[in-house]
N, C-alpha and C positions, 0 to 999 in steps of 0.2 A: 826416807831412808837415807842413813849415810853411806858414803865410801866402805867404809872396814864391812857393815851389814851386806853392803849389796855386795862384795865382791866374796863376803859366805857363799851367798845364795847363788851366784854363780857356780862356787865351787862342788855347791849340792848336787846342783843343775846337772854340772858335768858329771860327778859321779854315779847321777842316775841313769843318765845315757849309757854309762861306760858298762853299769851294772844290768842295764835290760837288752844289753847286745850279746848274743849268743857267740860269735866268734870275732875277735879285734882286729880292726883291720889295721894292717900297718901302714896303710896309706892312706894320707888324707887330700885327694886331689880338689883343685881350686873348679865351682860349679864352671861350667862354659854356655851351659843351655839355661832358659828359664824352666822350673820343674811345672807340671802341666796339673798332676796328680793331687788329690786333696794332702794328702801324708807326705807325699816330699813338699809339698810348700809349708808344710806344717815343722817339718824339719830344718827346712832351709829357713824360715822365718824366727826359729828360735836361733839359730846360730845369729842372724843378721842382728837381733834383738841383742846377743851379748856383743857383738860386734861393735852396735850401736854405742852401748852404756862403756865399756872397757874403751872404744875409740874417742868418745867425748872427754872421757877423763882424763885421758893421755893430753891431750889436744890442752886442755885446763893447766896441765903440768907444765908443759912447754912452754906455755905464756910465760909462767913465772919461773923456768930455768931450771926447770927441777925434770930432767929429763931420764926416762926412761928407754932401755931397747928392746923396739916392739918385736923386734926375732924371737926374744928370748919372752917376752910377751904370751907369743905365739906356741913357743917352745912347751911352757907350762902348761899351759891350756891343752896340746895338744896328747903331753905325757897324762894328764889328769886324766884325758879321754880314755887311754890304754893303762890306768891304773900303773904308770911307770915314774910317779912324780919322783924327782931326786932329793926333795924336801921333807920331811917328816911335817906332821901335822902340828905340833909344837912351834917347828921352827917356822911356818909358814904364816901361824897365827900373829909372832912377834916381829918376824918382819914387815907382816902389814901392819901391824899400829906403831912401826918404827915408821913406817912411810907417811903415814897417812898424820905423823905428829913433826918428821920435818917438814913436808907438802906446806902442813898448815903452818907452823912457826914461819916461814920463807915467805908465803902468802904475805902471813901479817906487816912480814918486816917490809915488805915490798910495796902494797901497798899503802899502807901505815906513811912509808916516808915520802910518797908522792902526796896521800892526803893531808899531811902536816904541812907539807911547803903550799900547796894550792891554801889551804886553806890560812895560813899566815901572811901570803899574798894578799888573800881578799879582804883580811881583818884590820890589814894597814890600811890599806885604802877607803874601806869604809868608814874606817874613825874618822877620819878627815873630812865626812860628808856635813852639810849644816845639817843639824837639828840631831845627829847622834851625839850618846853619851855612853859614857863609858865607866866601869864601876870598877873598883880597885881589885875585885875576881878578876877583869878581864873580860867579864860580861858584856856586851854591846845593847843597848838600844836606841827606838825612836819612836817616838809618840804618832802614831795615825790616824788615831781620832781621839777625843778629850770627851770623856761623860761629865758628868752633872757634878764630880768631886764624892767626897764620903768617905768611908770608912775601908779602910784596905784591908785584905788579909793576912792573917798570921802564917808560919808555917804549919801550924799545925792545924789550921782549918781545911774544909774541904769546899771544893769550889765548881763550881759550871761554866766549862768554857768553849768558845769552839776556837779551832786550832786549823792552820795548815803546815806543813811539815816540809823544806827543800834542803836540797842540798846548796852549794853554789854553784852548779853548773843549770841551778832552776829546775832540776828534777824534783818531781813531788813521792815522798815516802810515805806518807799519811796525811789526813785529811778529813777532820768532823765535818768540816763545810761540804765536801764530796758526798759524806755519808747522808745527810743532813741530819744529824742529830748531833746534839751537842755531848761532850764529856765529861764527865763527873768523876773528881778522884783526891783523894787527900794531898796537899801540897808538899808534903812532906814526902811523900812516897815516888815524887817522879827523878827525872836529873836535875844535878844542884842548880843548873843553869834557869830551869822552871821554877824551881823554890823560888831563888833569890830575884828573880824576875816579874812572877808575878805579884808577889811581895809588893811591887813600887806600882802596882796599877790598882785604880779604882772602878767600880761596877760602871760598866758601860763604856768603859777605856777600848780601845785597840792599840796593841802595843806591836812591836817587826823587832825580836831579839836575834840578836847574832853571838852564836853559844860556840865559844873553843873545846875542844873536843877535851880538855880534863875538867869539863863542866856540863860534858855528855857522857857519850859513850868510852872516849877515853881508847884504850887498845883494841878492844874489845868490836868483830863485825857482828851487824846486826839485820834481822830481817833479811836473812838467805844473802847478804851482801847488798842489799839495798844502801843501807849506811856502810859504807867501807872503814876500817880502822882508820883512829885518828880525824874522824873527819869534823867539819866546822858543820855546824847545822844552821839554818835559818828556820825561825819561827812567826807565823801573825798569828797572836794570840786576842781573841777578845773575851775579857771578862762577861760571863753573863749574870752571875748571881752567887755569894756567899752563903753556904748551907750550914747548917747546926752539924755543930763538932760531932763525930760518930760515937758510938757508946763503948765498942770493941776497937782495938788496935786492928789497922786494915792491911793485907800482904801489900807488897810495894806494885808499881805499876812499872811496866814497860811498853811505852811506844812500840810495836810490834812491826811496822812499816809492811803493814799487808792489810791495814784495816782497822784493828779492834786494838783496844790496850788488854793487856794480859797480868791478869795477878799471879805473884809468885816471889 
């Protein structure tokens, strides 16, 4: 669930609580004792859940220098419980949407700048290694295992591969090898670095590709943050087979950094 949707859900909870309260309390004291009765624990658990969610999001925003006054966050929550919000529902929705947009843009900019600089340095160093070839587009590749040669796939072919994808720090974001099941997909429906690189291979070859962000996901954050914006990606790919061409156009395939390729 997105930050915005969860925030709206919290607002609904707050309104429900205030609606169920027969007499609105003017004071909201801090609990000094651990609740012992079941309903008291339920009430405390609800507040703790809301606080943990909101606090976690505020902590993440702080890391990006998008700092909100926590006292005003608390004031807004308390006012909502008392049904005395200083903002209309329309203003609240507009402000939350603006907040989400500004934070996302700031996060993308900051993470992207760091990923770009680190990736540029890594690719420069990698390109100087023995056995590494660099194409005109900037794709880097290295032959790890050579097969028996033969036909190479075209961009219109469907290929069967085993692969593992990592960031430059070595963290694995996707691996058909770990799943124990090869991936099959049209070669023209994946990131540009894959489309170009796999066409260099014959069945039985295993290559290591270092893919610059412009041939990968660019400014996008993928896999719930597993792949930051402007990331350089590393793939070890083994070409297992070239399949018959599909009869119908296939949907785009995107490695989701969570295990399976997505159609869409």
